N, C-alpha and C positions, 0 to 999 in steps of 0.2 A: 706569968705564963710559964708552964713547964716545958722544957725542951725534951724532945724525944729523938735520940740519936739513932741513926740507921747505918748499916755497914755498906755505904755507897760512897764512891769518890766525889770529891768536890768539883764543881763546874770549872774552876780555874786550872785544874790539872789538864795537861794535854794527853791526847791519845793518838794512835797512828792515823786515824781517819778524819780527825777534826781540824787539821791544819795543813798549810803549805809551807815547806822549808825552802828558803831562798839562800843559796850560798853564793857570795859575791866577791869576785876579784881576788881569789886565792892564787896569786900569780907571782912570779919571781921578782919583778921590779918592785912591787909593793913590799914583798917579804924582805928584800935587802935592807930596807930602811926601817923595818919594824924593830923597835927596841923595848916595848912594854912586855914582851914575852919572848922567850928564846925560840929559835926555829924548830928545835926538836919537839918541844911541847906544843907549839902551834900546829905542826904537821900531825902529831898524834891526836890532838883534840879535833882537828878538822876531819881526820880519818874516822875517828870514833863516831862523830856526828853523821858523816856520809854513809858509812857502812850500817849504822843503826837505822837510818832512814830507809835505806834500800831494803834491808832485811825485813822491816815492818811494813813496807809498801807505802811509805809516806810520799805524797805528791811533792816533787822536788823540782825546783828551777835552778839551773846552773848558769851563771852569767859572768862574763869577763869584760874588760875594757881594753880596747886597742891591742888585742891579743897578738896580731901578726906584725904590728908596726912599732910597738914600744914595750908593752908590759909582759909579754911572754905567755907560755901555756899555763893552764890551771894545774894545781898540784896533782900528780898522778895518784896520790892516795884517795883523791876524790873521784877523778874520772874512772879509775879502775872499779869503783863501786857502782858506776852507772855506765857500763859499756854501751857505746852506740848512741847515748843521749846527746842531742845537740846542745852546744854551748851558745847562749845568746850573747853575742858580742855587741858592745855599745861604744858610743862616743861620749855619752853623758857621764859625769861623775856620780850624779844621783840616779840610781837604777830606776826610780819611780818615774823619771822623765823619759824613759825609753818605751816607745810604743809597742815593740815586740814583747818586752817583758810584761807590760800591762795587759796585752792581749792574752798572754799565757795565764796570768793571775785571774783574769776574768773567765777564761775557758775552764780552769779548774774550779773556780767558783766558791772558794772557802774564805770565810771572813777572818779566821785566825791565821796569822802568819808568824813564822819563826825565822829569824835572820841571823847570819854570821858572816864575817869576812874582814877584808882589809881595805882601808884603814877605818878604825872605829869612828873617828871624828868626821869623816867625809863620806865614805861609801856605805856606812851603816846609819849614821845620823840622818842623812838625806832621805833614804827610803822609809826609815822608821817613822820620822816625824810627818812625812808626806802621807803615809798610809794611815797613821792615826788621824790626821786631819780629814781623811775621807771615810772615817768610821770603822776602819779595820782594828782588830785587836792584835797587838804586836808583842812578841817575846824576842829577846836577843840573847844568844849564847855568848856570854861575855869572855869566856876563856878560849873561845874559838874565833876571837877577834884580836886585833893588835893595832898598834899605832907607833908613831915615830918617837914617842916618849911615854912613860907611865903617866905623866901629867895629862898629856893629850887624851890617852885612853880613859883615864878616870873621869876627867871633866866631861867627856863625851857620854859616858855611861850615866853620870849625874844628870846631865841635860835630858837624856832620854827618859830616865826614871821619873824625873820631875814632870815630864809631859805625859806620863802614863804607860811607858813601856815596862814590861815585866822581865827582869833579868834572870838568867839561869846559867848553869854550866854544862859542859859537854857530857860528863858522866851522869849528871842529873837528868839530862835529856834522854840518854839511853835507858836509864833505869826507870824513868817515868813512863816510857813507852812499854816496858815490860810490866812493871808495877806489881806483879804477883808471880812468885816463883812457881806456883802451882800451874801456871800456863805452860805446860810442858812442850807445846808445839814450837815455842820460841825460846825455851830455856837454853838449849845448847848453843843456839845462835848468839844470844845475848852474852852468855859467859865466854863464848869464843871470841867475840869482838872485844870484850873487856880484857881477856888474857893477852890479846895481841896489841891493843892500843891503850889499855887502862892503867898503865904505870904500876905503882905499888899495889893498887887494888887487884890488878890482873895477876901479879905475882902471888898475892894471897890466895887467889882462886886456884892457881896452878899447884901451890903447896898443899892446900887442903884436899884437893882431889887426888894428888899423887900420894900423899902420906896417909890419908884416912878414908879416901873414897867419898869425901863429903859432898853433899848436894843440898842446896838451900831449900829445895822444894819437898824434901822428905825428912 
């Protein structure tokens, strides 16, 4: 059988309208004990995801655990991207066992979910495996997650991947939403987010634009 290639994206690639992003427990108490990634990278990666999702209009759920009594507020890098959006506070370690979160998942009604948060082995494994068990398609942004040790984070990612979760990274998430530099309506937004939160890649964009007036889409 002869294959006939076409210039169309694969069905496993994400797009702004085909998934719900769930950002889980990006809070001070969990961040203090996170050792698998340093705090600067964690905050930058979470900000990259949050601002990318907001800019592309991705359906997003923000959830915390024991915000007022123990864990503290969600990172401002995230809440600033979603001004006025309610945070769904829980008592359960497993987000999927919280009725308010599930009500919101059902209200939005998308089968594909993208998750990130703290800690990988608890707050991400729980909802990821639970959602898979109920027939959802789950992606996890692994460098916007963290755990008490590299071992804990890596084994959690291994466990999820073995169960069928698809791993990706924060910059990959942003660029997959853009996917074509000829999409001029989101070009400046995407490169602007990358310049602010994208580390060395962002520096490269600043340099190219400043020195040569470069633009990927032209």
